[in-house]
N, C-alpha and C positions, 0 to 999 in steps of 0.2 A: 536897428530900427526899434528897439525896445528900450525902456527907461526903468531905472530903479526908483521906486517911490519912497525909498528911504526907510521903510518899515519892514525889516526882516528879509530884505533882498527879494521881494516879490516883483516879478517883471510883468509889465502890462504893455499893451499896444494901444496907444491913444486912438488910432484910426479904427481899430476893431471895437473899442469901447463906444466911440461915436456912432458907429454903424448899428450896434445893438441898441443904443439909446434912441436912434432915429426909428428903428423898427418898433420898439416898444411904444413910442409916441404915435406911430401910425396905426398901431393895433386898435381896432374898435373896442371900446370899453363901455358901451352903453348898458345901462342897468334898467331892468324893467320895474314896474310898480311893486312887485313882490321881492325885489332885491336881487333877483337872479340876472345873469347875463342876458341881454336882449336876444331873443330867438330860441332860448332854452325852454323846452317843454318836458316836464317830468313824464307825461303820458306817452312820450315817444321813445323813452328809454326802456331797454330790455323788453321788447315786444314779445307777446305770447308766441307768435308764430316762429320768431327767431329762436327763442329758447326751446320750443318744441322740436324744431329741426335739429338743433344742437344735441338734445338728449337722444333723439332717435338715431343719431349717428354714432352714439356710444356703443361699444361692444356689449356692455352689460345689459343694455336695453334690448338689443337684438337677440342675445342669448336667452334672456328670460322669455320674451315673446315666442321665440322658436321652441323652447322647451314646453311651454304651455300648449302650443299647437301640436307637438309630437306626443304629448302624454296620452291622449286617447288611443293612439295607435299602439303605444306600449301596453296599455290595458287590454286591447283586443288581442295582441300577441300572447299576453299572459293567459287569457281565457282559452285561446286556441291551443296553447301548450298543455294547459291543465284540463280538467274535466268539468264541464258545465252543461246543464240541461236548459235549452232555450225555451222549453215548455213549462218551466216551473211556475207555480201559481202561489207559492208560499215560501216563507223563510225571511232572512234579513236582506238588507240592501245589496250585499255582495252576492247572495244566492239568486236574487232576482235581476241582477245586472243584465243578463243576456235575454230577458223576457221580451224586451222591446227597446226602441231607441230612447224613449223618455227615461226608462229605468237605467239605461247606460249613462245618461247625463246625471241622474241622481247619484250613481256610483262615483262618477268623476268628482262631483262636489263633495261627496262623503269622504273619499280617501284623501282629498287635498285640503279639506277645510281645517284640519287640525294644525298642520304645520306649513304646507306649501303656500296657501293663499295669504296667511298673515305675513309670511316671510317676504313675499313679493311686494306687498304694500309697504312693509318696513324698509325694504331695499330702496324703493323709489323715493320715499320721504326721508329716510334716515341719511341717505347719501347726498341729498340735494344741496344743503348749505355746508355740511361738514367737508364735502369733497372740494368745494371752492376754497375753503380754509386750508385744506391740506395741500392744494396746488398753489397757495399764496396768490390766488386771483380774486379773492373776495374784496380785499381792500381796493383793488383797481376798479372793480365794478361800482363800489361806493364812491370812488373818486371821479367817475364819469361826469356828473354824479347821478347814480340811481338812488332815489330815496329808499330808505331802509324798509318802510312799510310796503312799498311797491316791489322791491326785490323779493321780500319774503312771500308776498301774495302771488307774484308771477311764478316763482319757483314752486310754491305749493300747488298752484293751478295746473302746471305742467305735470307734476308728480301725480296729481289726482287723475288727469286724463290718461296717463300711462297705466296707472293702477286699474282704472275702469276698463281700459282696453284689454288688459290681461284677464280680468275677471269676466268679461263678456266673451272673449275669444275662447275660453275653455268650454263653456256650454255650447257655443255655436259649432265648434269643430267636433265636439262629442256627439252632438245631435246628428250631424252629417255622417259621421263614422257609424253611429248606431243605426241609422236608417239603412245604410249600405249593408251592414253585417247582420242586423237583427230585425229589421223591418219597422214600419211605422205603426206599431200596435198600441194597445191600451197600456197605460202605466199601472203597474200592480204595486200596491202598498204592502208593507209587512203584515198588516191586519187583514189582507185579502181583498181590499176594496179595488175595484177596477175603474180607472179614470180614463175617459175617452182620449184619443190622441189630441184632438183640438183643445180640450180642457187641460190636458197635461202640459201643452205648450204654454198656455196662459199661466199655469202654476209654476212652470220653470222660469218664465219671465219674471214673475213676482218673487221667486226664490232668488234670482240673480240680483234684483233690486235690493232685496233684504240683505243679502250678503255684502253688497257694496256699502249699504248704510251701516251694517253691524261692524264692519272692519274699519269704519272711519275713526274709531278710537285708537286703532293701531297707527293710523296716519298721524293723528294728533300727537301721540306719544313720541313717535319717531321724529317728527318735526321738532318737538321740544328738545329731544336729545341731540338732534342735528345742529341746533343753534347753540348748544351748550358745550360742544366738544369740537376739536379739529380732526378727530379720527372717525371717518365714515364707518369703519368696522365696529367701533364702539357704539355708535348710535343705532346701527342696524342690529347688532348682536344684543344690545341692551333691551331693545324693543321685543325681539324674539324671546329672550329669556323671561321677560315679564309675562308674555303671552303663555309660555310653557308653564311658568309658576302658577298662573291663574287657573290653567287647566288642571294642574295637579291638585291644587286646593279645592277645586270644584268636585273632585272625586272623593273628598273626605266628608262622609255623611255626618260625622260628629259636629260639623260646623252648622248643620241644619239650615235655618233661614239666612244665615250670614252669606251663604253661597250665592244668594240672589243678587248680591251687590258686586260680585266679581264680574269684570268686563267680558269674560268668555262664557258666562253661565248660559246665555241664550244664543250661543253661536250656531247651534243646530236647530233652532226653532223653526227654520224654513221647512223642515221635514213635515210639519203640520199641514203645509199646503198641498202635499201629495196625498190627498184624501178627499172623499166625497162629502165629508162633514168637517169643515175647517174650524179649528179652535184658534181664535185670534188673540187669546190672552197672552201667551208667551211671545208671540210676534210683536205685540204692542209694547210689552215690557222690554223686549230686546231693543227695539227702536229707541225707546225712552232712555234706557241705560246708555246706549251708544252716543246719543245726542248729548247727554250730560257730560260723559267722560271726554268726548271730542271737544266740546265747548271749553271746558276747563283747560285741557292740554293746549288748545290753540291760543287761548288768552295768555297762558303762561309763556308760550313760545314767542308770541308777539312782544310781550313785556321784556322777556330776556334778551331778545335780539335788539330791541330799541335801546337797551342800556349796555349792550355788550361792547367792550373795548376791542375793536377789530385791529389786529396787528399783522394779519397774514392774509 
């Protein structure tokens, strides 16, 4: 039932070819005003809810959020095993951690702010595009087609939501744990200032917002590295290494005023909020620094991804 077409002995089935031709002719090929196939809408591709559910089902997301929720309990156990005085009214943040629930939240921020929190943000943003490349699924997403700018925006938005969730989960759980173990007392600053429980809650809320904004530069850098490599570990690790290097350079006093331009220089400016007399200078400088770094990194990431030759 097959014929030789006379060119290299290739066998074809005329009936099958006719059937394929008829199907192709019957296939609707209407084109819209913008040149796209009729019925196609870019805003319906890769919806935010779909991508969020997909990322929430990933083991790495579940483990990160679980660890953040468990960390306050680990800190409580550490203080229970060690020796601490719940009535201390002076000392550093570690010494004052058991003075009240707000102080316990401050401790959680203090011990995690150097490495853990930047790493979490770097993980969510550095993994977002690079992981799709490593799974060879990025080209299929673009072939749906999902416009590149929309793909990058949706991925970044979901990474941002997950990062904020982790950064908010830590103080919320820490506050609840602190109230149970240490009571809802005044927040005591290292200078001896006593901030009422109600005012301390407002201060902690503003501290959380500041930390989210300040860590935005980490998100921008991680996203830039994520669109520049097919290795998620490289994007995440590279971002964390930059953060660590910045913290090391910030300790070198010989750099003097140059340290003000490091992205991590104002990482702990939120501490100024735990006081009866708040100095907004460092807080404002920290926000400005983060906004500038974030804007530059995001623009570079968008430009790099728009021109990237996606082969995986």
